[in-house]
C-alpha positions, 0 to 999 in steps of 0.5 A: 413826639409825632414821629414816635406816635406815628411809628408806634401807630404804623407798627401796631397796624402792621402787627395786627393786619399782617398777623391776620393776613399770615394766619388767613392766607398762609397758616390756614392752607398749610394747616388744612391737611393735618388731622383735627387734633394736630390742626386745632392744637396748632391754631390754639397755640398760634392764637395764644401767641398772637392775641396778646400782640393784638391786645398791645396793637389795639391799645397803641392804635387807639392811644396813638391815634387819638392823641395824634388826632387831638395834637395834630388836627386839633380834635375831631371836628378838624380831622380830615376825611381820611382820618375819620374813615380810619377811625370808623373802620378801626373801631369796627375792627376793634369791636370785631376783635373783642367779639372774636376774643371774648366769644369764639376764641374762649369757646375754642380754647376750652373745646381744644383743651377738652378735646372736643374736636367738633365744637373746636372746629365749629368755633375755629370756623367762626374765628375764620369768618370774623378774620375774613371780614377784619382782614380786608378792612385792616388792608383798606385802613392801611391804604387809607392811612397811606394815601389819605393825605394825598386825596383831593377832596 
């Protein structure tokens, strides 16, 4: 059972963090030269496809993470430092995603649908800023998850 939980946990992290990396480092520069209606429409379609996967990833990360913490480490009190660091950063990432989804994303989506390009552009910039914080956090959590058990503390 632990193997399945860990596999789902890792795959969920790859989907979420990898998606942010692809969006920020690849799609953003590639979409830059497009005119606002095409660029903003592309981002709306991208996020409409990506965010359902992020919801699944977040739910799986929280469920599998806490399940493994209880079953493998005997609960919160016995979890090693690296697990507590992953948990803390993961909760910060989740809070940032919830803010992004329920704030800038909904405003961006409405603005694009109404063809209010300046409003949409401002909200896309807010989304970019949140991803600019969340993506490095996700990369740090990935490093902690991959190396933490080997720390000598």
